[in-house]
C-alpha positions as CSV (number, residue, x, y, z in Angstrom):
1,M,20.6,-36.2,0.2
2,T,20.5,-33.9,-2.8
3,D,20.0,-30.5,-2.3
4,L,16.7,-30.5,-4.0
5,A,15.5,-33.2,-1.9
6,L,16.7,-31.0,1.4
7,L,14.6,-28.2,0.0
8,I,11.5,-30.0,-0.6
9,D,11.8,-31.9,3.1
10,A,12.3,-28.4,4.4
11,A,9.4,-26.7,2.6
12,R,6.9,-29.0,3.4
13,A,7.8,-29.0,7.0
14,A,7.7,-25.0,6.8
15,G,4.2,-25.2,5.0
16,A,2.6,-27.4,7.6
17,L,4.0,-25.0,10.3
18,S,2.9,-22.0,8.6
19,L,-0.7,-23.6,8.3
20,D,-0.8,-24.2,12.0
21,Y,0.1,-20.4,12.8
22,Q,-2.3,-19.4,10.7
23,A,-5.2,-21.8,12.2
24,R,-4.3,-20.5,15.7
25,G,-4.4,-16.8,14.7
26,L,-1.4,-14.9,13.7
27,T,0.2,-12.1,15.4
28,V,1.4,-9.1,13.1
29,A,3.6,-6.4,13.7
30,A,5.0,-4.0,11.0
31,K,8.8,-3.9,9.8
32,D,10.7,-0.6,9.6
33,D,9.4,-0.3,5.7
34,R,5.8,-0.7,7.4
35,S,5.4,-4.1,5.7
36,P,3.6,-6.5,7.8
37,V,5.5,-9.5,9.4
38,T,3.8,-12.4,11.5
39,D,5.0,-14.7,13.8
40,G,4.1,-17.2,11.3
41,D,6.9,-15.8,9.1
42,I,9.4,-15.6,11.9
43,A,8.6,-19.2,12.8
44,V,8.6,-20.4,9.1
45,N,12.4,-18.5,9.1
46,A,13.6,-20.3,11.9
47,L,12.5,-23.9,11.1
48,L,14.1,-23.4,7.5
49,K,17.3,-21.8,9.0
50,E,17.9,-24.7,11.3
51,R,16.9,-27.4,8.8
52,L,18.9,-26.0,6.2
53,L,22.2,-24.7,7.6
54,G,21.8,-27.7,9.9
55,A,22.1,-29.7,7.0
56,R,24.6,-27.5,4.9
57,P,26.7,-25.4,7.5
58,G,29.2,-24.3,4.9
59,Y,26.5,-22.6,3.0
60,G,25.7,-18.8,3.4
61,W,22.3,-17.3,4.0
62,L,20.0,-14.6,2.5
63,S,16.5,-14.6,3.9
64,E,13.9,-11.8,4.1
65,E,13.3,-12.2,7.7
66,T,17.0,-12.5,8.6
67,V,19.4,-9.5,9.4
68,D,21.5,-9.7,6.3
69,N,25.6,-11.0,6.9
70,P,28.0,-9.9,4.1
71,A,29.6,-13.2,5.0
72,R,27.4,-14.7,2.6
73,L,29.1,-13.0,-0.1
74,S,32.3,-15.4,0.4
75,K,30.3,-18.3,-0.2
76,R,30.2,-20.2,-3.4
77,R,26.8,-21.7,-2.4
78,V,23.9,-19.8,-0.6
79,F,20.5,-20.6,0.7
80,V,18.0,-17.6,-0.7
81,I,14.8,-17.8,1.4
82,D,11.6,-16.2,1.5
83,P,9.8,-18.1,4.4
84,I,6.3,-16.3,3.6
85,D,6.2,-14.7,0.1
86,G,2.8,-13.1,0.1
87,T,2.5,-12.2,3.9
88,R,-0.7,-10.4,3.1
89,A,-2.4,-13.1,1.5
90,Y,-1.0,-15.3,4.4
91,M,-2.8,-13.0,7.1
92,N,-6.0,-12.9,5.1
93,K,-6.3,-16.6,4.6
94,T,-6.2,-16.3,0.8
95,P,-4.2,-19.1,-0.8
96,W,-2.0,-16.9,-2.8
97,Y,1.2,-17.3,-0.5
98,S,4.3,-19.5,-0.8
99,I,7.5,-20.7,0.6
100,S,10.5,-20.0,-1.6
101,V,13.6,-21.7,-1.1
102,A,16.8,-22.1,-3.4
103,V,20.2,-22.6,-3.3
104,V,22.3,-20.2,-5.3
105,E,26.0,-21.1,-6.6
106,D,28.3,-18.7,-8.6
107,G,25.2,-16.4,-8.7
108,R,22.7,-18.7,-10.2
109,P,20.0,-20.8,-8.5
110,T,20.8,-24.5,-9.0
111,A,18.0,-26.1,-6.7
112,G,14.6,-24.6,-6.2
113,V,11.3,-25.3,-4.5
114,V,8.1,-23.0,-4.3
115,F,5.6,-24.7,-1.9
116,A,2.0,-23.2,-1.8
117,P,0.5,-24.8,1.4
118,A,-2.9,-23.6,1.0
119,L,-2.9,-25.3,-2.4
120,D,-0.8,-28.3,-1.8
121,E,1.1,-27.3,-4.7
122,L,4.9,-27.8,-4.6
123,Y,6.9,-26.8,-7.7
124,S,10.6,-27.9,-8.0
125,G,13.4,-28.0,-10.0
126,E,17.4,-28.4,-10.2
127,A,19.8,-27.1,-12.6
128,G,19.9,-29.6,-15.7
129,G,16.6,-31.2,-14.9
130,T,13.0,-30.8,-15.5
131,A,10.4,-28.1,-13.8
132,R,7.5,-30.2,-11.8
133,V,4.7,-29.6,-9.8
134,N,3.8,-32.4,-7.2
135,G,6.4,-34.5,-9.2
136,V,4.5,-33.7,-12.6
137,A,6.5,-32.4,-15.3
138,I,5.4,-28.9,-16.4
139,G,6.2,-26.4,-19.2
140,V,5.1,-23.0,-20.6
141,G,2.4,-22.0,-22.9
142,S,2.7,-21.1,-26.6
143,A,0.7,-17.7,-26.7
144,R,1.9,-15.7,-29.5
145,T,0.3,-12.3,-29.0
146,L,-0.2,-10.1,-25.8
147,E,-3.8,-9.3,-27.0
148,G,-5.9,-11.7,-24.9
149,C,-3.2,-13.4,-22.9
150,A,-3.4,-13.9,-19.4
151,M,-0.9,-11.9,-17.4
152,L,0.0,-11.5,-13.7
153,A,0.4,-8.0,-13.0
154,D,-0.1,-5.1,-10.7
155,G,-1.6,-1.6,-11.4
156,R,1.9,0.0,-11.7
157,A,2.8,-2.6,-14.1
158,I,-0.3,-2.2,-16.3
159,G,0.2,1.5,-16.1
160,A,3.7,1.8,-17.3
161,A,2.9,0.9,-20.8
162,A,-0.1,1.0,-23.3
163,W,-1.0,-2.6,-23.3
164,P,-3.5,-4.3,-25.5
165,D,-6.4,-6.0,-24.0
166,M,-5.3,-8.7,-21.7
167,N,-7.0,-10.9,-19.0
168,V,-5.1,-9.5,-16.0
169,D,-4.8,-11.0,-12.6
170,Q,-2.9,-10.7,-9.4
171,R,-1.2,-13.2,-7.0
172,N,0.6,-11.7,-4.0
173,S,3.4,-14.0,-3.9
174,I,6.1,-13.2,-6.7
175,A,7.7,-16.7,-6.4
176,L,3.9,-18.4,-7.0
177,R,3.6,-16.0,-10.1
178,L,7.0,-17.4,-11.7
179,C,5.6,-20.8,-11.0
180,L,2.1,-20.3,-12.5
181,V,3.5,-19.3,-15.8
182,A,6.0,-22.2,-15.4
183,G,2.9,-24.3,-15.2
184,D,0.7,-22.6,-18.2
185,V,-1.7,-21.5,-15.9
186,F,-0.8,-17.9,-17.1
187,D,1.0,-17.0,-19.9
188,A,3.3,-14.2,-18.4
189,A,4.4,-12.3,-15.2
190,V,5.3,-8.5,-15.1
191,S,6.6,-6.3,-12.5
192,V,8.2,-2.9,-12.7
193,S,8.6,-2.7,-8.9
194,T,11.8,-3.6,-7.2
195,L,12.0,-6.9,-6.0
196,H,14.3,-8.8,-3.9
197,E,16.7,-11.9,-4.6
198,W,14.4,-13.9,-2.1
199,D,11.3,-13.2,-4.2
200,L,12.5,-14.3,-7.3
201,A,15.6,-17.2,-6.8
202,A,13.6,-20.6,-6.4
203,G,10.8,-19.4,-9.2
204,D,13.5,-18.1,-11.7
205,L,14.9,-21.5,-11.9
206,I,11.8,-23.3,-12.2
207,A,10.5,-21.2,-14.8
208,G,13.6,-21.3,-16.9
209,L,13.5,-25.1,-16.5
210,A,9.9,-25.1,-18.0
211,G,10.9,-22.9,-21.0
212,A,10.2,-19.2,-19.9
213,A,12.6,-16.3,-20.6
214,V,13.1,-14.7,-17.2
215,T,14.8,-11.2,-16.8
216,D,14.3,-8.0,-15.0
217,S,11.9,-5.4,-16.4
218,Q,14.8,-4.0,-18.8
219,G,15.6,-7.3,-20.2
220,E,18.8,-8.2,-18.1
221,P,19.4,-11.5,-16.8
222,L,18.7,-12.1,-12.9
223,A,21.8,-12.3,-10.7
224,Y,22.0,-13.8,-7.0
225,N,24.0,-13.5,-4.1
226,Q,24.5,-9.7,-4.8
227,A,26.0,-7.2,-2.3
228,V,22.7,-5.2,-2.6
229,P,20.1,-8.2,-3.2
230,K,17.7,-6.3,-5.4
231,T,16.6,-6.4,-8.8
232,R,14.7,-4.1,-11.1
233,G,11.1,-5.6,-11.5
234,L,10.5,-9.1,-13.6
235,I,9.5,-10.3,-17.0
236,C,8.7,-14.0,-17.3
237,A,7.1,-15.4,-20.3
238,N,7.8,-17.7,-23.3
239,E,10.3,-16.1,-25.6
240,R,7.9,-14.6,-28.2
241,L,5.8,-13.1,-25.5
242,H,8.9,-11.9,-23.6
243,S,10.1,-10.0,-26.4
244,L,6.5,-8.4,-27.1
245,I,6.5,-7.4,-23.4
246,L,10.1,-5.8,-23.5
247,E,9.2,-4.1,-26.6
248,T,5.7,-2.6,-25.1
249,L,7.6,-1.8,-21.7
250,G,10.3,0.2,-23.6
251,D,12.1,2.6,-21.6
252,K,9.5,3.2,-19.2
253,S,9.8,0.5,-16.7
């Protein structure tokens, strides 16, 4: 079984489990940073870890819901996982959460899946291949101007620059935002907040395969399996819009 096939099977099983926990009623706790975590997050993380490392015991592991082990830094291939990306949406039974699973090799994702169970949308891709949703090839849109474009961004990103009039929306899951740009549902996704590798790895690969330029908010390429698995925000859009967004943000991000 290829890495991509393994990720797809695991993501679908995890999605079914997430919906089951949601239907039964979630138990919510607060993490040290005061962000919420549910018993569904923990259960999905456990399922993914068992399935993925069970099939690839030599790979490293980096997940939002697992205490980080620096042993991953010595691994050439690493699973980078967000069991529930968009926990608040998951808690509120809105569909904007996803399960994000990726394999990273030598600092870059080589296979990735983002599954939105409540939407039954499974985005996938592997290096050298094609970005797909539910098996159908997708590609970024052709918008040429920021004015009137459809952008996924939160209030902090919108307040970071003097933007023209745009159609701005939000989605809780960063991974899903990347995929919605990949599938030409939105033209761009922008964040100026600190993000984590598990938010980005799978969606970065998928969006890139779909023709998007994907960088941090300073225009620098994203790298994975770093000692500190964080990045400075996100810009994801076609090449033209990406340049305009970077220019608009200037040195304010």
